[in-house]
C-alpha positions as CSV (number, residue, x, y, z in Angstrom):
1,M,42.5,-25.5,-3.9
2,T,39.3,-24.5,-1.7
3,I,36.6,-22.2,-1.9
4,G,33.5,-21.3,0.0
5,V,32.6,-20.6,3.1
6,S,30.7,-22.7,5.5
7,G,30.5,-22.2,9.6
8,A,30.0,-24.8,12.7
9,T,28.7,-25.5,16.0
10,S,28.8,-28.8,18.2
11,A,26.3,-31.7,17.5
12,T,24.1,-33.4,20.2
13,A,21.9,-36.5,19.9
14,G,18.5,-36.6,19.9
15,P,15.5,-39.6,20.7
16,S,14.3,-41.9,18.5
17,I,12.4,-41.3,14.7
18,G,8.9,-40.6,15.8
19,L,8.8,-39.3,19.1
20,V,6.2,-36.5,19.5
21,R,6.8,-34.0,22.4
22,E,3.9,-31.1,22.4
23,Y,4.1,-27.5,23.7
24,P,1.4,-25.3,24.6
25,I,0.2,-22.2,23.6
26,P,-1.2,-20.1,26.5
27,T,-3.6,-18.4,24.6
28,A,-7.5,-20.3,24.7
29,S,-8.5,-22.0,21.9
30,A,-6.1,-20.5,19.3
31,N,-5.8,-22.4,16.7
32,P,-2.6,-22.4,14.7
33,S,-2.1,-23.3,11.3
34,W,0.8,-22.4,8.8
35,I,3.6,-22.8,10.5
36,T,8.0,-21.5,9.2
37,G,11.3,-22.6,10.8
38,G,14.4,-23.4,10.4
39,L,17.7,-21.7,9.2
40,P,18.7,-19.7,7.9
41,V,15.0,-18.6,8.2
42,S,15.3,-17.2,11.5
43,A,19.2,-16.0,13.0
44,N,17.3,-17.8,16.8
45,G,16.4,-20.6,15.2
46,E,13.2,-19.7,16.2
47,L,9.4,-21.2,14.4
48,W,6.7,-18.6,13.6
49,F,3.3,-19.6,13.3
50,T,0.0,-18.2,13.0
51,M,-3.3,-18.1,14.7
52,Q,-6.4,-18.3,13.6
53,P,-9.0,-19.0,16.2
54,I,-12.7,-20.2,15.1
55,T,-14.5,-18.5,17.4
56,Q,-13.3,-14.8,17.9
57,T,-13.7,-13.4,21.0
58,P,-11.9,-9.9,22.4
59,G,-8.9,-10.8,22.5
60,N,-8.6,-13.7,20.9
61,T,-9.2,-12.4,17.1
62,G,-6.1,-13.9,15.5
63,A,-2.3,-13.8,15.9
64,V,0.9,-14.4,14.4
65,A,3.3,-16.2,17.5
66,K,6.8,-18.0,17.8
67,I,8.5,-20.8,19.4
68,T,11.9,-21.3,20.2
69,T,13.2,-24.6,19.7
70,A,13.3,-25.0,24.2
71,G,9.0,-24.4,23.8
72,V,8.5,-21.2,24.6
73,V,6.3,-19.4,22.9
74,T,5.7,-15.4,22.1
75,E,2.8,-13.5,21.0
76,Y,2.3,-11.1,19.0
77,T,-1.6,-9.5,18.4
78,A,-1.1,-5.5,18.2
79,G,-1.4,-4.0,14.6
80,I,-2.8,-7.1,13.0
81,T,-6.4,-6.5,12.2
82,P,-8.8,-8.3,14.3
83,G,-10.8,-10.9,12.5
84,S,-8.1,-10.3,9.6
85,G,-7.6,-14.1,9.7
86,P,-3.5,-14.9,9.6
87,S,-3.1,-17.4,7.4
88,S,0.3,-18.7,5.4
89,I,3.6,-17.4,7.1
90,A,7.3,-17.3,5.0
91,A,10.4,-15.2,5.9
92,D,11.5,-12.7,3.3
93,G,15.7,-12.6,3.1
94,S,16.2,-9.8,5.7
95,G,14.9,-11.6,9.0
96,N,11.1,-10.4,8.4
97,M,8.1,-12.9,8.5
98,W,5.2,-11.8,6.2
99,F,2.2,-12.7,6.6
100,T,-1.3,-13.5,4.5
101,E,-4.3,-12.7,5.6
102,A,-6.7,-13.9,3.9
103,D,-9.9,-12.5,5.7
104,G,-8.9,-9.5,5.7
105,N,-7.6,-9.0,2.0
106,Q,-3.9,-8.1,3.4
107,I,-0.1,-9.0,3.3
108,A,1.3,-8.4,6.7
109,M,4.7,-8.2,7.6
110,I,5.9,-8.8,11.1
111,T,10.1,-7.8,12.6
112,P,11.9,-9.9,14.6
113,A,10.7,-7.7,17.4
114,G,7.3,-7.6,16.9
115,V,6.5,-4.7,14.9
116,V,3.4,-5.6,12.3
117,T,2.3,-3.4,9.0
118,E,-0.1,-4.5,6.9
119,Y,-0.8,-3.7,3.0
120,P,-4.3,-4.0,2.0
121,L,-4.4,-5.7,-1.4
122,P,-5.8,-3.7,-4.6
123,V,-8.7,-5.8,-5.3
124,P,-11.5,-6.9,-2.6
125,N,-12.3,-10.1,-1.9
126,S,-9.0,-11.8,-3.0
127,R,-9.0,-13.9,0.3
128,P,-4.3,-14.3,0.0
129,A,-3.9,-17.8,1.2
130,G,-0.1,-19.4,0.8
131,I,3.1,-17.0,0.3
132,A,6.8,-17.1,-0.6
133,L,9.5,-16.2,-1.2
134,G,11.0,-15.6,-5.0
135,P,13.9,-15.7,-6.6
136,D,13.8,-11.7,-7.4
137,G,14.1,-10.6,-2.8
138,N,10.2,-10.2,-3.6
139,M,7.0,-12.0,-1.4
140,W,5.6,-13.8,-3.7
141,F,1.8,-15.3,-2.9
142,T,-1.9,-16.5,-4.0
143,L,-5.2,-15.0,-4.1
144,Y,-7.4,-17.8,-3.6
145,D,-11.1,-16.1,-5.1
146,T,-9.8,-14.6,-8.0
147,G,-7.3,-17.3,-9.2
148,N,-4.3,-14.4,-9.5
149,I,-1.2,-14.7,-8.2
150,G,0.9,-11.6,-6.5
151,S,4.0,-9.8,-5.2
152,I,5.4,-7.7,-2.7
153,T,8.7,-6.0,-2.2
154,S,9.9,-5.0,0.8
155,A,8.5,-1.4,0.2
156,G,5.6,-2.7,0.3
157,L,4.8,-2.7,-3.0
158,I,2.0,-5.2,-4.8
159,T,2.1,-6.2,-8.0
160,E,-0.9,-9.1,-9.2
161,Y,-0.4,-10.9,-12.5
162,P,-3.6,-12.4,-14.7
163,T,-3.0,-16.8,-15.0
164,G,-6.4,-16.3,-16.6
165,L,-7.5,-19.6,-14.5
166,G,-10.3,-17.5,-12.5
167,P,-11.9,-18.0,-9.3
168,T,-12.7,-21.3,-10.2
169,A,-9.0,-22.3,-9.8
170,G,-8.5,-21.7,-6.6
171,P,-4.6,-21.2,-6.2
172,Y,-3.4,-21.6,-2.9
173,G,0.0,-23.3,-1.6
174,I,3.3,-21.4,-3.2
175,A,7.2,-22.6,-3.3
176,L,10.1,-21.3,-4.5
177,G,11.0,-24.6,-7.3
178,P,14.1,-25.0,-8.7
179,D,14.3,-24.3,-11.9
180,G,14.0,-20.1,-10.3
181,N,10.2,-20.4,-10.9
182,M,6.9,-20.0,-8.2
183,W,5.3,-23.5,-8.4
184,F,1.6,-23.6,-6.9
185,T,-1.1,-25.1,-6.1
186,Q,-5.1,-25.1,-8.1
187,L,-7.0,-26.7,-4.9
188,K,-10.5,-25.9,-7.0
189,A,-9.2,-27.0,-10.4
190,N,-7.1,-29.7,-9.8
191,A,-4.2,-29.2,-10.6
192,I,-0.9,-27.2,-10.4
193,G,0.4,-24.3,-11.8
194,V,4.1,-22.7,-12.6
195,I,4.8,-18.4,-12.9
196,T,7.6,-17.0,-13.7
197,P,9.4,-14.1,-12.0
198,A,8.0,-11.8,-15.5
199,G,4.5,-13.4,-15.0
200,Q,3.9,-16.2,-17.5
201,V,2.1,-19.1,-15.8
202,T,1.5,-21.9,-17.4
203,T,-0.4,-24.9,-15.8
204,Y,-0.1,-29.0,-15.4
205,S,-3.1,-31.5,-14.1
206,A,-1.9,-34.7,-16.2
207,G,-1.7,-37.3,-13.7
208,I,-2.9,-36.3,-10.3
209,T,-6.0,-38.0,-9.1
210,P,-9.2,-36.2,-10.0
211,A,-10.7,-34.4,-7.2
212,S,-7.5,-34.5,-4.9
213,S,-7.8,-30.4,-4.2
214,P,-3.7,-30.3,-4.4
215,Y,-3.0,-28.5,-1.2
216,M,0.3,-27.3,-0.2
217,I,3.7,-27.6,-2.4
218,A,7.5,-27.5,-1.1
219,A,10.8,-28.5,-2.7
220,G,12.2,-31.7,-2.5
221,L,16.8,-32.7,-2.5
222,D,15.6,-34.5,-5.9
223,G,14.5,-31.6,-8.1
224,R,10.6,-31.9,-8.2
225,L,7.8,-29.7,-6.1
226,W,5.8,-32.1,-4.1
227,F,2.6,-31.7,-3.1
228,T,-0.3,-32.9,-0.5
229,Q,-3.9,-33.3,-1.4
230,G,-7.0,-32.7,0.6
231,E,-9.2,-35.6,-0.8
232,S,-6.9,-38.1,-1.5
233,N,-4.2,-40.3,1.0
234,A,-1.4,-39.7,-1.2
235,I,1.2,-36.8,-2.3
236,G,1.7,-35.8,-5.6
237,A,5.5,-35.3,-7.0
238,I,5.9,-33.0,-10.1
239,T,9.1,-32.5,-12.1
240,T,10.0,-28.9,-13.3
241,S,8.9,-30.4,-16.9
242,G,5.7,-30.9,-15.8
243,Q,5.5,-35.2,-15.1
244,V,3.9,-35.8,-12.2
245,T,3.8,-39.1,-10.0
246,Q,1.6,-39.9,-7.0
247,Y,2.7,-42.3,-4.2
248,P,-0.6,-43.4,-2.1
249,Y,0.3,-44.3,1.9
250,P,-1.7,-46.2,4.2
251,G,-4.4,-44.0,5.3
252,D,-7.9,-44.0,6.3
253,P,-10.0,-43.5,3.3
254,A,-13.6,-42.1,5.3
255,N,-11.0,-39.5,6.5
256,A,-8.2,-38.8,3.2
257,G,-6.4,-36.2,2.7
258,S,-2.9,-34.6,4.4
259,N,-2.2,-30.8,5.0
260,G,1.0,-28.9,5.4
261,I,4.5,-30.5,3.9
262,A,8.3,-29.8,4.3
263,L,11.8,-31.2,3.5
264,G,13.7,-32.2,6.8
265,A,16.6,-32.8,7.3
266,D,16.6,-36.6,6.4
267,G,15.8,-35.6,2.8
268,N,12.3,-37.1,3.4
269,M,9.3,-35.0,2.8
270,W,7.1,-34.9,5.8
271,F,3.7,-34.1,5.9
272,G,0.5,-33.2,8.4
273,G,-1.8,-36.5,8.1
274,G,-4.3,-34.6,10.3
275,N,-7.2,-37.4,11.6
276,S,-6.1,-39.2,8.1
277,G,-4.2,-42.8,9.5
278,P,-5.5,-46.0,9.6
279,G,-9.0,-45.7,11.8
280,G,-8.8,-42.3,11.7
281,T,-6.0,-41.5,13.8
282,Q,-3.8,-38.7,14.1
283,V,-0.7,-38.9,12.4
284,I,2.5,-37.1,11.1
285,G,3.7,-38.7,7.4
286,R,7.6,-39.1,5.6
287,M,7.4,-39.6,2.4
288,T,10.9,-40.8,1.1
289,P,11.9,-39.6,-2.5
290,A,11.0,-43.7,-3.9
291,G,8.0,-42.9,-2.9
292,T,8.2,-45.1,0.8
293,A,5.3,-43.6,3.3
294,T,5.9,-44.1,6.9
295,L,2.4,-42.6,9.4
296,F,4.0,-41.5,12.7
297,N,0.9,-41.6,15.3
298,T,1.2,-38.1,16.9
299,G,-1.6,-38.5,19.7
300,A,-5.5,-37.7,19.8
301,S,-6.8,-35.1,19.1
302,S,-3.6,-33.4,17.6
303,N,-4.9,-32.9,14.2
304,P,-1.2,-31.8,12.5
305,F,-1.7,-29.3,10.0
306,G,1.2,-27.0,9.1
307,V,4.9,-28.4,9.2
308,A,7.9,-27.2,9.0
309,L,12.1,-27.8,9.7
310,G,12.7,-26.6,12.6
311,S,16.7,-25.4,13.3
312,D,17.4,-28.3,15.5
313,G,17.1,-30.7,13.2
314,H,13.3,-31.5,14.0
315,I,9.8,-31.5,12.1
316,W,7.2,-29.0,14.1
317,F,4.0,-29.0,13.5
318,T,0.7,-27.0,14.7
319,N,-2.0,-28.8,16.3
320,Y,-5.1,-27.3,14.0
321,A,-8.2,-27.2,16.0
322,G,-6.5,-29.9,18.0
323,N,-4.9,-29.8,21.4
324,N,-4.1,-25.6,21.0
325,S,-0.7,-26.5,20.8
326,I,2.4,-27.0,19.0
327,G,4.0,-30.2,18.4
328,R,8.1,-31.4,17.8
329,M,8.4,-35.0,16.3
330,Y,12.2,-35.9,16.6
331,T,13.8,-37.2,13.1
332,S,16.9,-38.4,11.5
333,A,18.9,-34.7,11.1
334,R,21.0,-35.1,8.0
335,Q,23.3,-32.4,6.2
336,L,22.8,-32.0,2.6
337,P,22.8,-29.8,0.3
338,V,19.4,-28.3,-1.6
339,N,19.3,-27.4,-4.9
340,C,23.0,-27.6,-6.1
341,G,22.7,-30.1,-9.3
342,T,25.5,-32.4,-9.1
343,L,29.4,-33.4,-9.8
344,P,30.3,-34.2,-13.2
345,T,31.1,-37.7,-14.0
346,K,34.7,-35.9,-16.4
347,I,35.8,-32.7,-17.8
348,A,37.3,-31.9,-21.0
349,A,41.5,-32.0,-20.8
350,K,41.0,-28.2,-22.2
351,G,38.0,-26.0,-21.1
352,E,35.4,-25.0,-18.5
353,T,33.4,-27.3,-16.8
354,V,30.4,-25.9,-14.1
355,L,31.0,-27.6,-10.3
356,L,28.8,-25.7,-8.7
357,A,25.9,-23.7,-11.0
358,G,24.9,-21.4,-7.4
359,D,25.2,-20.3,-4.6
360,C,24.5,-23.5,-2.6
361,V,23.6,-24.2,0.7
362,T,23.0,-27.1,2.9
363,N,19.3,-27.7,4.8
364,A,21.0,-26.4,7.9
365,G,22.3,-22.9,6.6
366,N,25.6,-23.6,6.0
367,R,27.1,-23.1,2.1
368,L,29.1,-25.7,0.6
369,R,32.7,-25.9,-0.4
370,I,34.8,-27.2,-2.6
371,T,38.4,-28.8,-2.7
372,V,40.2,-30.0,-5.8
373,T,43.1,-31.9,-5.4
374,A,45.4,-33.8,-8.9
375,V,46.0,-37.1,-8.2
376,N,48.8,-37.7,-10.6
377,P,49.2,-34.0,-11.1
378,A,51.9,-33.5,-14.0
379,H,52.4,-29.5,-13.5
380,G,50.8,-29.1,-9.9
381,T,47.5,-26.6,-9.6
382,G,47.2,-23.1,-12.0
383,K,49.2,-25.4,-14.7
384,D,46.8,-28.4,-15.1
385,F,43.2,-26.2,-13.5
386,V,42.7,-23.5,-11.5
387,L,38.9,-23.0,-9.9
388,K,36.6,-19.8,-10.7
389,R,33.9,-18.4,-8.7
390,G,31.9,-16.5,-11.1
391,P,28.1,-14.5,-10.7
392,G,25.8,-15.7,-8.4
393,G,28.7,-18.4,-6.8
394,K,28.9,-20.5,-9.9
395,I,32.3,-22.5,-9.5
396,T,33.4,-23.4,-12.8
397,I,37.1,-25.5,-13.5
398,R,39.6,-24.8,-15.8
399,T,41.7,-27.6,-17.4
400,F,44.7,-26.4,-19.6
401,G,45.0,-29.4,-21.4
402,T,47.1,-31.6,-18.7
403,F,46.3,-35.2,-20.8
404,P,46.2,-38.6,-18.1
405,L,44.9,-35.9,-15.5
406,K,42.1,-38.1,-12.7
407,L,41.1,-35.3,-10.5
408,S,39.8,-35.7,-6.5
409,I,36.8,-34.0,-6.1
410,T,35.2,-32.6,-2.2
411,V,32.3,-30.6,-1.2
412,R,31.3,-30.3,2.2
413,A,30.0,-28.6,5.3
414,D,31.4,-28.5,8.3
415,R,28.5,-29.6,11.2
416,R,26.3,-27.0,12.6
417,G,24.2,-28.1,15.1
418,V,22.6,-31.4,14.6
419,F,23.3,-31.6,12.1
420,P,26.8,-33.1,11.1
421,A,29.4,-32.8,8.8
422,Y,28.8,-33.3,5.0
423,S,31.6,-34.5,2.4
424,L,31.2,-36.0,-0.3
425,T,34.3,-37.2,-2.6
426,R,34.3,-38.7,-6.1
427,I,37.7,-38.7,-8.1
428,V,36.5,-37.4,-12.0
429,S,39.3,-38.1,-15.3
430,V,40.4,-35.5,-17.2
431,H,39.5,-36.8,-20.8
432,R,41.5,-35.2,-23.9
433,S,39.4,-32.2,-25.6
434,A,36.8,-33.2,-28.4
C-alpha cells in the first residue's frame, strides 16, 4: 500500500565540491546582501536577492533582483522607495517574495513579474531586518531597533508583538523551527529567541560565547536551529528546548565572524565566512551536523555574505561590498527529508502508530511516499494492517492484532533535477500489545 505523491526529472552530475563560479550584476556597486532560493521557493528555480548600494546615486538607490541557475540577472527598482535599504528576502507560499526595507521602515512584496507593493510599519524607526515564512502562512520579521517581532498577512495586515526585550536586544535573523515556532537571533543581547504564533517569547543565552553577536539563523535536518556569529569563528546550534552547542572553525581571529547560513542539499549547513578565513581569505564554510568544519576559498575580494540553496542543488551566495557579483559553489546534491521525524523501530500489535507526523517534503521539493508490505503476512493488507492519512499530511498505520508480524516500511522520493532519488527501508517487528 502506498500513500503520497512525488515529482521526477532527470539527474545531472556536477563539478568538484568547492568549485566557484561568479556571475556579474549589471548595476555597478550593487552591494548584494541577502539571498533566498531553491525549491519550492520559485516555480522557475530562480534565486532572489536584495541590493544595498553603499553610496546612493541616481539609478542606484536599492533594488531587488533575481538570478537563474544559468546566471541571468534581472533587476527591479520600480515601486521601491529610493534609499529604503532592501535587506532580508524570503518567499511566501504563493510564489511572491517579501523583503524588509531597513532604512524605509517598510515591509514590501514583489510578484514573480516584478510588481512591488510596500507596507509602512506602524512604529517609526523600527528598522526591520530578517524575514521568513511562518507556520500560519504569514511573513514574520524582526524589528532591530525596537526589539519586537512582527508579522504581515498576504493582504498587508501588520501585527507587532511586544517581546519585552527592548532596543538593547537587536533581533536580526529569523527562521521557522521544526517545532512550528519562529526562532530569531538577538545580535545585541548575545542570545537566541523563540516566539510562538500567539506571540509568547522565550530567550536563551546559556552556552553562547560572550560578545559573539548571533547573526543569521536556519533550520537543519537534525531538528536544531543553526546560527552564525558576527564576532566569533564558530557556528552555534540550538535545540528546540534551548540547549546550545558551539562549533569552532579554523578562521582568522583578526577577522572573526560569519554571515548568512543555509541548509545544503548534502545535509550540511553552509555559511558565508566573509574574510574570516586563514590570513583573511574570503571563504564559504561547511559545517556537518557533528560539528566538523571545512572552509572553501572563494577568491580575492568576494566577501561572501548571504547564502542560499539553489534549485540546482548547489550553494549560491552574494558578494557583499566585494566584486559586484553572485557566486555559486558546487556541492554534493543529496535529496533528504526535511523536518519529518524518524520511522518507528517497533509497532504494537493492535492500535495506531505514526509513520509521518506531517506533510513532509524533501529539500528538493518532493513529497515523500510511504510503502508498507508484510514480510510474513498472516491475512494480507487490510486485515493485518492499513495505512491512514490524517489532517496536515499525517500518516499512520493501524494494526489489527496479528502477531507475530514483520512489516517492510519504505519512504522514498523520485529523483528531481540534480537531486538523486531518496529511499529508506526499515523492517519493523509488530509486538504484542501491552
